[in-house]
Each structure stands twice: as C-alpha cells, then as structure tokens.
SEBA-710552 format. One line per field, with one value per atom (N, C-alpha, C): atom name; chain; x, y, z; residue in one letter. Coordinates in steps of 0.1 Angstrom, whole numbers, plus 2048, in hexadecimal, padded with zeros to 3 digits. Each point is the difference from the previous one (the first is absolute). Last residue first. Layout:
atom	CA	...;
kette	A	...;
east	X	...;
north	Y	...;
up	Z	...;
rest	A	...;
END
This chain:
atom	N	CA	C	N	CA	C	N	CA	C	N	CA	C	N	CA	C	N	CA	C	N	CA	C	N	CA	C	N	CA	C	N	CA	C	N	CA	C	N	CA	C	N	CA	C	N	CA	C	N	CA	C	N	CA	C	N	CA	C	N	CA	C	N	CA	C	N	CA	C	N	CA	C	N	CA	C	N	CA	C	N	CA	C	N	CA	C	N	CA	C	N	CA	C	N	CA	C	N	CA	C	N	CA	C	N	CA	C	N	CA	C	N	CA	C	N	CA	C	N	CA	C	N	CA	C	N	CA	C	N	CA	C	N	CA	C	N	CA	C	N	CA	C	N	CA	C	N	CA	C	N	CA	C	N	CA	C	N	CA	C	N	CA	C	N	CA	C	N	CA	C	N	CA	C	N	CA	C	N	CA	C	N	CA	C	N	CA	C	N	CA	C	N	CA	C	N	CA	C	N	CA	C	N	CA	C	N	CA	C	N	CA	C	N	CA	C	N	CA	C	N	CA	C	N	CA	C	N	CA	C	N	CA	C	N	CA	C	N	CA	C	N	CA	C	N	CA	C	N	CA	C	N	CA	C	N	CA	C	N	CA	C	N	CA	C	N	CA	C	N	CA	C	N	CA	C	N	CA	C	N	CA	C	N	CA	C	N	CA	C	N	CA	C	N	CA	C	N	CA	C	N	CA	C	N	CA	C	N	CA	C	N	CA	C	N	CA	C	N	CA	C	N	CA	C	N	CA	C	N	CA	C	N	CA	C	N	CA	C	N	CA	C	N	CA	C	N	CA	C	N	CA	C	N	CA	C	N	CA	C	N	CA	C	N	CA	C	N	CA	C	N	CA	C	N	CA	C	N	CA	C	N	CA	C	N	CA	C	N	CA	C	N	CA	C	N	CA	C	N	CA	C	N	CA	C	N	CA	C	N	CA	C	N	CA	C	N	CA	C	N	CA	C	N	CA	C	N	CA	C	N	CA	C	N	CA	C	N	CA	C	N	CA	C	N	CA	C	N	CA	C	N	CA	C	N	CA	C	N	CA	C	N	CA	C	N	CA	C	N	CA	C	N	CA	C	N	CA	C	N	CA	C	N	CA	C	N	CA	C	N	CA	C	N	CA	C	N	CA	C	N	CA	C	N	CA	C	N	CA	C	N	CA	C	N	CA	C	N	CA	C	N	CA	C	N	CA	C	N	CA	C	N	CA	C	N	CA	C	N	CA	C	N	CA	C	N	CA	C	N	CA	C	N	CA	C	N	CA	C	N	CA	C	N	CA	C	N	CA	C	N	CA	C	N	CA	C	N	CA	C	N	CA	C	N	CA	C	N	CA	C	N	CA	C	N	CA	C	N	CA	C	N	CA	C	N	CA	C	N	CA	C	N	CA	C	N	CA	C	N	CA	C	N	CA	C	N	CA	C	N	CA	C	N	CA	C	N	CA	C	N	CA	C	N	CA	C	N	CA	C	N	CA	C	N	CA	C	N	CA	C	N	CA	C	N	CA	C	N	CA	C	N	CA	C	N	CA	C	N	CA	C	N	CA	C	N	CA	C	N	CA	C	N	CA	C	N	CA	C	N	CA	C	N	CA	C	N	CA	C	N	CA	C	N	CA	C	N	CA	C	N	CA	C	N	CA	C	N	CA	C	N	CA	C	N	CA	C	N	CA	C	N	CA	C	N	CA	C	N	CA	C	N	CA	C	N	CA	C	N	CA	C	N	CA	C	N	CA	C	N	CA	C	N	CA	C	N	CA	C	N	CA	C;
kette	A	A	A	A	A	A	A	A	A	A	A	A	A	A	A	A	A	A	A	A	A	A	A	A	A	A	A	A	A	A	A	A	A	A	A	A	A	A	A	A	A	A	A	A	A	A	A	A	A	A	A	A	A	A	A	A	A	A	A	A	A	A	A	A	A	A	A	A	A	A	A	A	A	A	A	A	A	A	A	A	A	A	A	A	A	A	A	A	A	A	A	A	A	A	A	A	A	A	A	A	A	A	A	A	A	A	A	A	A	A	A	A	A	A	A	A	A	A	A	A	A	A	A	A	A	A	A	A	A	A	A	A	A	A	A	A	A	A	A	A	A	A	A	A	A	A	A	A	A	A	A	A	A	A	A	A	A	A	A	A	A	A	A	A	A	A	A	A	A	A	A	A	A	A	A	A	A	A	A	A	A	A	A	A	A	A	A	A	A	A	A	A	A	A	A	A	A	A	A	A	A	A	A	A	A	A	A	A	A	A	A	A	A	A	A	A	A	A	A	A	A	A	A	A	A	A	A	A	A	A	A	A	A	A	A	A	A	A	A	A	A	A	A	A	A	A	A	A	A	A	A	A	A	A	A	A	A	A	A	A	A	A	A	A	A	A	A	A	A	A	A	A	A	A	A	A	A	A	A	A	A	A	A	A	A	A	A	A	A	A	A	A	A	A	A	A	A	A	A	A	A	A	A	A	A	A	A	A	A	A	A	A	A	A	A	A	A	A	A	A	A	A	A	A	A	A	A	A	A	A	A	A	A	A	A	A	A	A	A	A	A	A	A	A	A	A	A	A	A	A	A	A	A	A	A	A	A	A	A	A	A	A	A	A	A	A	A	A	A	A	A	A	A	A	A	A	A	A	A	A	A	A	A	A	A	A	A	A	A	A	A	A	A	A	A	A	A	A	A	A	A	A	A	A	A	A	A	A	A	A	A	A	A	A	A	A	A	A	A	A	A	A	A	A	A	A	A	A	A	A	A	A	A	A	A	A	A	A	A	A	A	A	A	A	A	A	A	A	A	A	A	A	A	A	A	A	A	A	A	A	A	A	A	A	A	A	A	A	A	A	A	A	A	A	A	A	A	A	A	A	A	A	A	A	A	A	A	A	A	A	A	A	A	A	A	A	A	A	A	A	A	A	A	A	A	A	A	A	A	A	A	A	A	A	A	A	A	A	A	A	A	A	A	A	A	A	A	A	A	A	A	A	A	A	A	A	A	A	A	A	A	A	A	A	A	A	A	A	A	A	A	A	A	A	A	A	A	A	A	A	A	A	A	A	A	A	A	A	A	A	A	A	A	A	A	A	A	A	A	A	A	A	A	A	A	A	A	A	A	A	A	A	A	A	A	A	A	A	A	A	A	A	A	A	A	A	A	A	A	A	A	A	A	A	A	A	A	A	A	A	A	A	A	A	A	A	A	A	A	A	A	A	A	A	A	A	A	A	A	A	A	A	A	A	A	A	A	A	A	A	A	A	A	A	A	A	A	A	A	A	A	A	A	A	A	A	A	A	A	A	A	A;
east	A85	7F6	7F2	829	7FA	7F2	814	7F7	7FE	81C	7F4	7F5	831	7F4	7F7	81A	7FC	7F9	80F	7F5	7FB	82A	7F4	7F6	82E	7F8	7F6	831	7F7	7F2	833	7F7	7FA	814	808	7F1	80B	7FB	806	7F3	803	800	7FA	80C	803	7EA	7F9	80E	7ED	80F	7FD	7E5	7FB	811	7EF	806	801	7E2	807	807	7DA	80F	7FF	7D9	809	80C	7DD	80D	80B	7D8	7F9	80B	808	802	7FB	806	80F	7F8	7E0	800	811	7EF	7F6	805	816	804	7F4	7F7	80E	801	7DD	7FA	811	804	7FE	7FA	80D	80B	7FD	7DE	805	80D	7E7	7FA	807	816	7FF	7F8	81A	7F4	7FC	826	7F8	7F4	81F	7FD	7F9	817	802	7FA	806	7F5	803	809	804	7F2	7FB	7FE	80C	815	7F1	803	81F	7FC	7F2	80F	7FF	7FE	808	801	802	809	7F6	80A	812	7F7	7F5	82D	7F2	7F3	814	7FD	80C	7EC	809	802	7EC	801	80A	7D6	810	7FF	7EF	7F9	80F	7FA	7F1	7FF	82C	7F3	7F1	829	802	7F6	805	7F3	803	812	805	7F7	7FD	7FC	808	801	804	7FC	7F9	7F8	803	81A	801	7F4	806	7FB	7FF	801	80A	7F9	7F1	7FC	809	7FC	80A	7F9	7E6	808	807	7EB	803	805	7E6	80B	7FE	7EC	80B	807	7E0	7FA	809	804	7FF	7FE	7F7	805	805	7E5	7F7	808	809	7FA	7FA	81D	7F9	7FF	813	7FC	7FB	827	7F4	7F6	830	7FA	7F6	819	7FE	7F9	823	7F7	7FA	82C	7F4	7F5	82F	7F9	7F3	823	803	7F8	7FB	80B	803	7DD	80B	80D	7D6	809	80A	7D9	811	807	7CC	808	80D	7D3	80E	806	7CB	80C	809	7DE	7FF	80C	7F5	7F9	801	82A	7ED	7FF	835	7F4	7F5	830	7F8	7F0	838	7F7	7F5	825	800	7F4	80B	7F7	803	81F	7F7	7FB	80F	806	7F9	80B	7FB	804	803	808	7F9	7EE	801	807	7FB	809	7FF	7EA	7FD	809	7EF	813	803	7D2	806	812	7DF	7FE	807	7F1	80D	805	7D5	808	80C	7E3	800	808	7F9	80B	7FD	7E6	80C	80B	7CD	807	80E	7F0	803	804	7F5	80F	802	7D6	809	80E	7DD	7FE	80D	7F8	805	802	7ED	80C	809	7D1	807	80C	7EE	7FD	805	80A	7F2	7FA	828	7F9	7F3	822	7F4	7FD	830	7F0	7F9	827	802	7F0	827	7EF	803	822	801	7F2	81E	7F7	7FB	827	800	7F2	805	7FE	804	7FC	80C	7FE	7EA	80F	806	7D3	804	80D	7EA	7FF	808	7ED	80F	804	7D6	809	80C	7DC	7F8	809	80D	801	7F8	821	7F3	7FD	82D	7F8	7F6	835	7F1	7F4	83A	7F6	7F0	836	7F1	7FB	837	7F4	7F8	82F	7F7	7F4	819	7F9	809	806	807	801	7E2	80D	80A	7D1	804	810	7F5	801	800	7FD	80E	7FF	7D1	80F	80D	7DC	7FF	80A	7F5	810	802	7D5	807	80E	7D2	806	80F	7E0	801	808	7F2	807	805	7E2	80F	809	7D4	803	80E	7E6	80A	802	7F6	7F9	80B	812	7EF	7F7	832	7FC	7EE	829	7F4	7FB	830	7FC	7EF	829	7F1	7FF	827	7FE	7F5	829	7F3	7FB	82E	7F6	7F2	825	7FF	7F4	811	7FA	7FA	812	80A	7F5	7FD	7F7	809	805	805	800	7EA	7FE	807	814	7FA	7F9	809	80C	7FB	7DE	809	80D	7ED	7F9	804	812	809	7F9	7F2	80C	804	7DB	7FC	810	802	7F7	802	811	806	7F9	7E6	807	80B	7DB	800	80E	7E3	80E	804	7CA	80B	80D	7DC	7FF	80D	7EC	801	802	7FC	80A	803	7DD	801	80F	7FF	7F3	802	81F	7FF	7F2	820	7F3	803	818	802	7F7	802	804	7FE	7F7	807	809	7F1	7FC	808	7F9	809	7F9	7F4	7FB	80C	7F8	80B	7FC	7E6	808	802	7F6	7FF	801	7EB	80A	802	7F6	7FC	80D	80A	7F3	7F1	839	7F2	7FA	813	803	7FB	80A	7F8	80A	7F4	808	7FA	7FF	7F8	80C	7FD	803	7FB	7FB	7F5	80B	807	801	7FB	7F3	7FE	805	814	7F5	800	808	806	7F7;
north	755	802	7FE	7F5	80F	803	7D6	7FF	811	7F6	7FB	7FC	80E	80A	7FC	7E5	80C	80D	7D4	7FF	80D	7FB	80A	7FD	802	7F4	809	814	7FA	7FB	81D	7F7	7F9	82E	7F4	7F9	838	7F2	7F6	821	808	7F6	7F8	807	808	7CF	810	804	7CB	80D	808	7D3	80A	808	7D0	806	80D	7DF	7FB	804	806	803	7F9	7FB	7F7	803	81B	7F7	7F6	81E	7F5	7FB	821	7F6	7F5	828	7FB	7F2	81C	7FB	7F6	81D	7F0	7FB	828	7F2	7F6	828	7FF	7F1	815	7F8	7FC	81D	7F4	7F8	826	7FD	7F0	820	7F9	7F9	819	7F0	7FE	824	7F4	7F3	82C	7FA	7F1	81D	80B	7FA	7F3	7FD	80A	7F2	808	7F9	7E7	80D	80D	7C9	80D	809	7C8	80C	809	7D9	804	80B	7EE	800	7FA	81E	7EB	804	827	7FA	7F4	826	7F8	7FA	828	7FF	7F5	80E	801	803	7D5	80B	80E	7D0	806	811	7E4	7F6	804	80C	801	7FC	802	7F9	80A	80B	7F8	7F7	819	807	7FA	7E6	80C	805	7D3	805	812	7C8	80F	80B	7C6	80C	80E	7C3	80D	809	7D8	805	80B	7E5	7F8	805	817	7F4	7F7	837	7F3	7F6	833	7F7	7F0	83A	7F6	7F5	831	7F4	7F7	836	7F4	7F9	835	7F6	7F4	830	7F8	7F2	81E	7FF	7F7	7FE	809	7FB	7E5	809	809	7EA	801	80A	7D8	810	801	7DC	801	80D	7E4	808	801	7DF	802	80D	7E4	807	805	7CC	80D	80A	7CD	809	80B	7E0	7FE	808	810	7FE	7FA	80F	7F3	800	825	802	7F2	7FE	807	804	7EF	7F7	807	814	7FF	7FD	814	7F1	808	818	807	7F2	80E	7FA	801	826	7F1	7FF	82C	7F8	7F2	819	803	7FA	814	7F2	805	816	801	7F3	808	7F4	801	821	7F9	7F1	833	7F4	7F6	82C	7F9	7F2	826	7F5	7FC	829	7F9	7F9	808	804	7FA	80F	7F4	804	812	804	7F3	81C	7F4	7FF	81F	7FF	7F5	813	806	801	7E2	7FB	80F	7F7	7FA	805	807	809	800	7E0	80D	80C	7D7	7FC	80C	7FE	802	801	7F7	811	800	7D7	806	813	7E0	801	802	803	808	7FB	7EE	812	804	7CE	807	80F	7ED	802	801	802	808	802	7EB	802	807	7FD	7FC	7FA	823	7F7	7FE	80A	80C	7F0	809	7F6	805	81D	7F5	7FE	815	800	7F4	81C	7F7	7FE	805	803	7F5	809	800	809	7F3	808	804	7D5	808	80D	7DE	802	80A	801	805	7FB	7F4	80F	803	7D7	7FF	813	7E7	808	804	7E7	80B	80A	7DB	808	80B	7D8	804	812	7E3	807	802	7E9	802	801	80B	800	7FC	7EB	805	803	7FE	7FA	802	80C	7FD	7FB	80B	7F1	7FF	829	7F4	7F7	822	801	7F8	7FB	7FD	802	80B	7F6	7F9	82D	7F7	7F2	816	805	7FB	7F7	7F8	807	80C	7F6	7FD	80F	80B	7FB	7ED	806	803	7F2	7F3	803	81E	7F5	7F8	821	805	7F3	7F7	805	801	7E9	80E	808	7C8	80A	80E	7D3	7FD	80C	7F8	804	803	7E0	804	808	7F0	809	803	7DD	80A	800	7EC	804	80A	7ED	805	800	7F6	7F3	809	81A	7FC	7F5	80A	808	803	7D4	80D	807	7E0	802	810	7E3	7FF	801	80E	7F7	7F6	828	7F6	7F3	822	7FD	7F5	81D	7F8	7F8	81B	7F8	7F5	82A	7F8	7F2	81E	800	7F6	819	7F3	7F9	826	7F7	7F5	826	7FA	7F0	81C	7FA	7FB	81D	7F6	7F5	82D	803	7F1	80A	802	7FE	7DA	811	804	7D3	805	80D	7E0	807	806	7D6	80A	808	7D0	807	809	7E3	807	805	7D7	809	806	7D8	809	80E	7CA	80B	804	7DA	7FD	80B	803	7F7	7FA	825	7FD	7F3	833	7F0	7FD	82C	7F9	7F2	82F	7EC	800	82A	7FE	7F0	825	7F7	7FC	82B	7F8	7F8	823	7FE	7F1	805	80B	7F9	7DF	80F	809	7CD	807	80D	7CE	808	80F	7C9	80C	808	7D4	803	811	7CD	808	80D	7D5	804	80F	7CC	812	800	7D5	806	80B	7DF	808	808;
up	C8B	7F4	803	81D	7FE	7F8	801	808	806	7D9	7FE	811	802	7F7	7FC	81C	806	7F7	7EA	809	80C	7E2	7FC	806	816	7F8	7FB	809	807	7F7	804	7F9	807	816	7F8	7FA	800	809	7FB	7DD	812	80A	7CE	800	811	7F4	802	800	7F3	800	803	803	7FF	802	7F6	805	7FA	7EA	80D	80B	7D4	804	80F	7DB	807	809	7E4	7F9	807	814	7F4	7F8	81A	80E	7F1	7F1	803	807	7F8	7F1	804	821	7FD	7F8	808	80D	7FA	7E7	801	805	80D	7F6	7FC	820	803	7F5	7FB	803	806	7F2	7F4	802	822	7FA	7F5	813	80C	7F7	7EB	801	807	803	7F9	801	826	7F5	7FA	82F	7F8	7F5	827	803	7F7	7F6	801	803	80C	7F0	805	81F	7F8	7FA	829	7F2	7FA	82D	7FD	7EF	80F	80F	800	7DA	808	80A	7F1	7F7	806	814	803	7F8	803	809	7FA	7E3	80B	806	7D7	80C	808	7D1	80A	809	7CE	80C	808	7D6	7FD	814	7EB	809	7FE	7E9	7FF	80B	7F4	7FE	801	7F2	804	7FD	806	7F9	808	7F8	804	7FB	7EF	80B	806	7DE	80D	808	7D9	7FB	80E	7FE	7FE	7FF	801	803	7FC	80C	7FA	805	7FC	803	7FA	800	7FD	808	7FA	807	7FA	7F9	7F2	80B	815	7EF	7F8	838	7F6	7F3	820	809	7F9	7E6	80D	80B	7D1	805	80B	7E2	80C	805	7D4	804	80D	7F1	803	804	7EA	808	7FB	802	7F9	807	7FA	809	7F7	800	800	809	7EB	80A	7FE	7E1	805	80F	7DF	809	807	7E3	7F5	80C	812	7FC	7F4	81B	803	7FA	7F3	809	7F9	80B	7FC	7FF	7FF	809	7F4	7FE	7FE	806	7FC	80E	800	7EF	800	807	800	802	7FF	7EC	807	7FE	7FE	7FC	80A	803	7F4	7F9	822	7FD	7F5	815	7F8	802	826	7F4	7F8	82B	7F6	7F8	834	7F5	7F6	82B	7FE	7F0	834	7F2	7FE	82F	7F5	7EA	82D	802	7F7	804	7F7	802	818	7EF	7FB	830	7FC	7F0	812	806	800	7F2	7F6	809	818	7F4	7F6	822	807	7F3	7F8	804	802	7FC	7F2	801	82A	7F8	7EF	818	80F	7F5	7ED	7FE	807	804	7F3	7FF	82A	7FE	7F2	802	80A	800	7D5	80E	809	7D2	7FF	80D	7E7	80B	7FE	7D5	80B	80A	7E0	802	806	7E5	80F	7FF	7D9	801	811	7E2	80B	805	7D1	804	80E	7DB	80D	807	7D0	806	80D	7EB	7F7	804	81A	806	7EF	806	80E	800	7D7	801	80E	7FC	7F7	7FE	814	805	7FD	7E5	807	80D	7E3	7F9	805	81D	7F6	7FB	803	808	7FB	7F8	801	808	7ED	80C	7F9	7F6	7FA	80C	807	7FD	7FB	80F	7EF	7FE	82D	7F8	7F3	81B	805	7F7	7F6	7FE	803	80E	7F2	7F9	834	7FA	7F3	80D	7FE	7FD	7FD	7F5	802	81E	7F8	7F4	830	7FD	7F0	816	802	7FE	7F8	7F7	7FF	828	7F7	7F2	825	806	7F5	7EE	801	804	7E7	80A	809	7D8	800	80B	7F9	7FE	800	7F9	806	7FA	7E8	80B	800	7EC	801	80B	7E0	80B	801	7E2	802	812	7EE	7F8	7F9	827	802	7F0	804	804	7FF	808	7EE	7FA	82D	801	7F1	81B	7F9	7FA	82D	7F8	7F4	82F	7F6	7F1	82D	7FD	7F5	817	80A	7F9	7E8	806	805	7F7	7F0	805	821	7FF	7F5	805	80C	7FD	7E2	800	806	80A	7F4	7FF	81C	807	7F5	7F5	804	807	7E9	7F5	808	80D	806	7F6	7FF	804	809	7F9	7F9	80A	806	7FE	7F8	7F2	80D	7FB	7DD	804	80B	7E6	804	808	7EC	803	80A	7D8	811	7FE	7E6	7FA	811	7E0	80C	7FF	7E8	7FF	80E	800	7F5	7FD	82B	7F8	7F7	82A	7F5	7FA	81B	7FD	7F7	827	7F2	7FE	81A	803	7F2	825	7EF	803	827	7FC	7F0	826	7F4	801	815	808	7F5	7F7	80A	805	7E7	7F7	80A	803	807	7FA	7EC	800	807	7F7	804	802	7DB	80A	807	7E6	804	80C	7DA	809	804	7E4	802	80A	7E7	80B	7FE	7D8	80E	805;
rest	L	L	L	L	L	L	D	D	D	R	R	R	I	I	I	I	I	I	E	E	E	P	P	P	S	S	S	F	F	F	P	P	P	R	R	R	G	G	G	H	H	H	A	A	A	P	P	P	H	H	H	I	I	I	K	K	K	K	K	K	I	I	I	G	G	G	M	M	M	D	D	D	L	L	L	L	L	L	S	S	S	R	R	R	W	W	W	S	S	S	E	E	E	K	K	K	L	L	L	L	L	L	D	D	D	M	M	M	D	D	D	E	E	E	A	A	A	F	F	F	D	D	D	P	P	P	L	L	L	G	G	G	P	P	P	S	S	S	I	I	I	M	M	M	L	L	L	P	P	P	F	F	F	T	T	T	A	A	A	M	M	M	A	A	A	M	M	M	D	D	D	G	G	G	V	V	V	F	F	F	I	I	I	D	D	D	G	G	G	T	T	T	D	D	D	L	L	L	L	L	L	V	V	V	S	S	S	V	V	V	S	S	S	G	G	G	S	S	S	S	S	S	H	H	H	G	G	G	P	P	P	T	T	T	Y	Y	Y	I	I	I	V	V	V	K	K	K	G	G	G	N	N	N	I	I	I	G	G	G	F	F	F	E	E	E	S	S	S	L	L	L	P	P	P	F	F	F	E	E	E	N	N	N	D	D	D	S	S	S	I	I	I	P	P	P	M	M	M	D	D	D	V	V	V	E	E	E	T	T	T	A	A	A	P	P	P	V	V	V	N	N	N	I	I	I	F	F	F	P	P	P	R	R	R	Y	Y	Y	L	L	L	S	S	S	M	M	M	A	A	A	T	T	T	A	A	A	M	M	M	F	F	F	R	R	R	G	G	G	W	W	W	F	F	F	T	T	T	T	T	T	G	G	G	P	P	P	P	P	P	L	L	L	H	H	H	K	K	K	L	L	L	S	S	S	K	K	K	E	E	E	L	L	L	W	W	W	D	D	D	K	K	K	E	E	E	N	N	N	V	V	V	H	H	H	M	M	M	A	A	A	I	I	I	K	K	K	A	A	A	G	G	G	T	T	T	I	I	I	E	E	E	K	K	K	I	I	I	E	E	E	K	K	K	A	A	A	S	S	S	G	G	G	T	T	T	H	H	H	D	D	D	W	W	W	H	H	H	G	G	G	H	H	H	T	T	T	I	I	I	I	I	I	I	I	I	L	L	L	S	S	S	I	I	I	D	D	D	E	E	E	P	P	P	N	N	N	I	I	I	S	S	S	F	F	F	R	R	R	K	K	K	L	L	L	Y	Y	Y	K	K	K	I	I	I	F	F	F	C	C	C	K	K	K	K	K	K	K	K	K	K	K	K	P	P	P	C	C	C	G	G	G	C	C	C	D	D	D	V	V	V	M	M	M	I	I	I	T	T	T	G	G	G	K	K	K	D	D	D	Q	Q	Q	I	I	I	I	I	I	Y	Y	Y	A	A	A	Q	Q	Q	A	A	A	I	I	I	G	G	G	M	M	M	S	S	S	I	I	I	N	N	N	H	H	H	I	I	I	N	N	N	V	V	V	A	A	A	M	M	M;
END
C-alpha cells in the first residue's frame, strides 16, 4: 500500500494525516479548529476512528491547540515528549525566543497575543523519551526521533519513505520566513543544528514543516 500524506491547514500551522496500513496524525494546529479538522476528514474520506495516534512535535500552542477536541473525536492516543507533556496537560503557553532580529520582533508580537489564547488541557497517553519510538504498532513504517533545539521536547516523525515531519525545526512561509530554512525561533540554535545533522545522516528525502510547503533537505544541508 502506498503511503498517503494529507496536509491540513489548522490556523497558522499545519497538521498532517499519514495513511499506510494504519493512520496517524502529526500535530493538532491552533485552538478551536474542530470544524476545520472534520472538513478535511470528509475531503479525504477518512473516518475519525481510523486515526489511532496523534504525535505532537512540540508543546507550542499552534501545535497543541485543538488536541483535546481531536482526541475526543477520534479516540486516538496522544504521544508527546516527556519534557513538554505538562504544557498540554496544564494548558501552558510557552513561546520560543527569537534568534534573529525578525525572530525577536515576531516573538514580541506573539507575546502580546498570548493572553487571548486558550489551549484546552488533555492527557498525554504516551510520553516519548529521548529514545526512538517505532510506529509499527500503529501500522506506519517509520519512527519518532528526539530532535531538540527549537524546544527541549521537539520530536520529528521519520517515515521509511524518507519523508520527515519536523514541526518547527524548519519554516518555509511568510511572515515567519521568506524562503525555506532554519527557524528564527529556538531555545538552542546550536542544538537544533546538531539535530539537523543527525537527521541528514539518516538519508531523509523530503522535509514537511508545520509552517510552509515541503522542501528538499539539500536546502538545510547548504545552510549548515
């Protein structure tokens, strides 16, 4: 069976539904996107209960915002790195620091908006450690890899096809970025680059960011 990758626009961030022998979801977008999620399920002819696992790449609000609603609709388990599971379970709204002038400007702007954001709390069923987390149990040929840097609990989903879903390890859309590249926001940019070098050594073939369209890993290789 060919792997199907469905891109879902969930506010300022994208989520992905991946179908192989099983079906999983990567990230949950911004808050209050339940109707948007249901619309995409109908478009792609996916039954909600087909989704057995939701992997959240990191704990920022534009990735966790609709997690509670989507979990209730699908009955799926939520997997998230142990470093940041409290962010979802306690409705915490951390923001990443800017690493460039533009990043610092955007971080300041987002901090003004933060009081108006509400992320409904929900339980993380499967805390992810620093070790690789295989997805074969969920009918997906791939694994979750710990890739810290943007945040201390950032993870990426690598399929055997070479497709990789990296959350905010890279960005590829305005106003966050003008062209695909390393993000302007990170807790530790040196660690983020280290994570990228490890991924590039794994032979990845296509990068799927949460902000922007897929692009070639050669762009990141050249930047490093």
